[in-house]
C-alpha positions as CSV (number, residue, x, y, z in Angstrom):
1,M,12.8,-8.5,-16.3
2,L,12.5,-4.9,-17.4
3,K,9.6,-4.7,-14.9
4,Y,12.3,-4.7,-12.1
5,G,14.4,-2.0,-13.7
6,Y,13.8,0.7,-11.1
7,F,14.3,-1.9,-8.3
8,A,17.6,-2.9,-9.9
9,M,18.8,0.7,-9.9
10,L,17.9,0.9,-6.2
11,L,19.7,-2.4,-5.5
12,F,22.8,-1.2,-7.3
13,T,22.7,2.0,-5.2
14,V,22.5,0.0,-2.0
15,L,25.3,-2.4,-3.1
16,G,27.4,0.5,-4.2
17,S,27.3,2.5,-0.9
18,F,25.8,0.6,2.0
19,W,28.9,-1.6,2.3
20,L,30.6,1.6,3.6
21,E,28.5,1.3,6.8
22,I,30.5,-1.9,7.6
23,A,33.8,-1.5,5.8
24,L,34.6,2.1,6.9
25,R,32.4,2.2,9.9
26,V,30.6,5.3,8.9
27,R,27.8,4.6,11.4
28,V,25.1,6.5,9.5
29,L,22.4,3.9,10.1
30,R,23.1,4.0,13.9
31,R,22.2,7.7,13.9
32,V,18.6,7.2,12.8
33,G,17.3,10.5,14.2
34,R,19.9,12.5,12.4
35,V,19.3,10.6,9.1
36,A,15.6,11.2,9.4
37,L,16.1,14.9,10.0
38,S,18.2,15.0,6.9
39,V,16.2,12.9,4.6
40,L,12.5,13.1,5.5
41,P,11.9,16.8,5.0
42,V,13.4,16.6,1.5
43,A,11.5,13.4,0.7
44,A,8.3,15.1,1.7
45,V,8.9,18.0,-0.7
46,F,9.7,15.7,-3.6
47,T,6.7,13.5,-2.8
48,I,4.5,16.6,-3.1
49,W,6.2,17.6,-6.3
50,D,5.8,14.1,-7.7
51,A,2.1,14.0,-6.8
52,Y,1.5,17.4,-8.4
53,A,3.4,16.5,-11.6
54,I,1.6,13.1,-11.9
55,H,-1.7,14.7,-11.3
56,R,-1.1,17.4,-13.9
57,G,0.2,14.9,-16.4
58,H,3.7,16.5,-16.5
59,W,5.3,13.1,-16.1
60,R,4.5,9.5,-15.5
61,F,6.3,6.2,-14.7
62,D,6.7,3.6,-17.5
63,P,4.5,0.7,-16.4
64,A,6.9,-1.7,-18.1
65,Q,9.7,-0.7,-15.7
66,I,7.8,-0.7,-12.3
67,V,6.2,-3.5,-10.4
68,G,2.8,-1.7,-10.4
69,K,2.4,-1.2,-6.6
70,F,1.5,2.4,-5.7
71,G,1.5,4.4,-2.5
72,P,-0.4,7.5,-1.7
73,F,-0.9,10.0,-4.5
74,H,-0.5,7.2,-7.0
75,I,3.3,7.3,-6.7
76,P,5.0,4.0,-7.4
77,I,6.6,2.3,-4.4
78,E,10.0,2.4,-6.1
79,E,9.8,6.2,-6.1
80,Y,9.2,6.3,-2.4
81,L,12.2,4.0,-1.9
82,F,14.3,6.2,-4.2
83,F,13.6,9.2,-1.9
84,L,15.0,7.3,1.0
85,I,17.8,5.1,-0.4
86,V,19.6,7.6,-2.6
87,P,19.9,10.4,0.0
88,I,21.1,7.8,2.6
89,A,23.6,6.5,0.1
90,A,24.9,10.0,-0.5
91,I,25.2,10.6,3.3
92,M,27.1,7.3,3.6
93,T,29.5,8.4,0.8
94,L,30.1,11.8,2.4
95,E,30.7,10.1,5.8
96,A,33.1,7.6,4.2
97,V,35.1,10.5,2.6
98,R,35.2,12.2,6.0
99,N,36.4,9.0,7.6
100,V,39.2,8.6,5.1
101,K,40.2,12.3,5.2
102,K,40.1,12.4,9.1
103,H,38.3,15.1,10.9
104,W,36.8,16.9,7.9
105,P,34.0,18.9,9.5
106,V,30.8,19.4,7.6
107,G,27.3,20.7,8.4
108,D,26.7,21.6,12.0
109,E,30.1,20.3,12.9
110,A,31.9,23.0,10.8
111,Q,30.9,25.8,13.2
């Protein structure tokens, strides 16, 4: 069961925040382009950082806690999912707070 530890953390993140999409109608997932512009550049930077750190031996992933499937640069699939799920969950949380506080401008809307 420990082998699915990273996936369990990702599942808890999804369960803890993705319900906001429905319950508070934050509509983050409906704005795919905006989410992609927010998440993908940062995910790319962290992917490069991970690849470098793994290659240099600065860190590794515990084989007992990952399923053993790897993407490019020998990075576990769970890590790629982390780079997508966690930022989207953060955006959903921010949008939920904005929804409750009513008209709280952030980002490009604050100008």
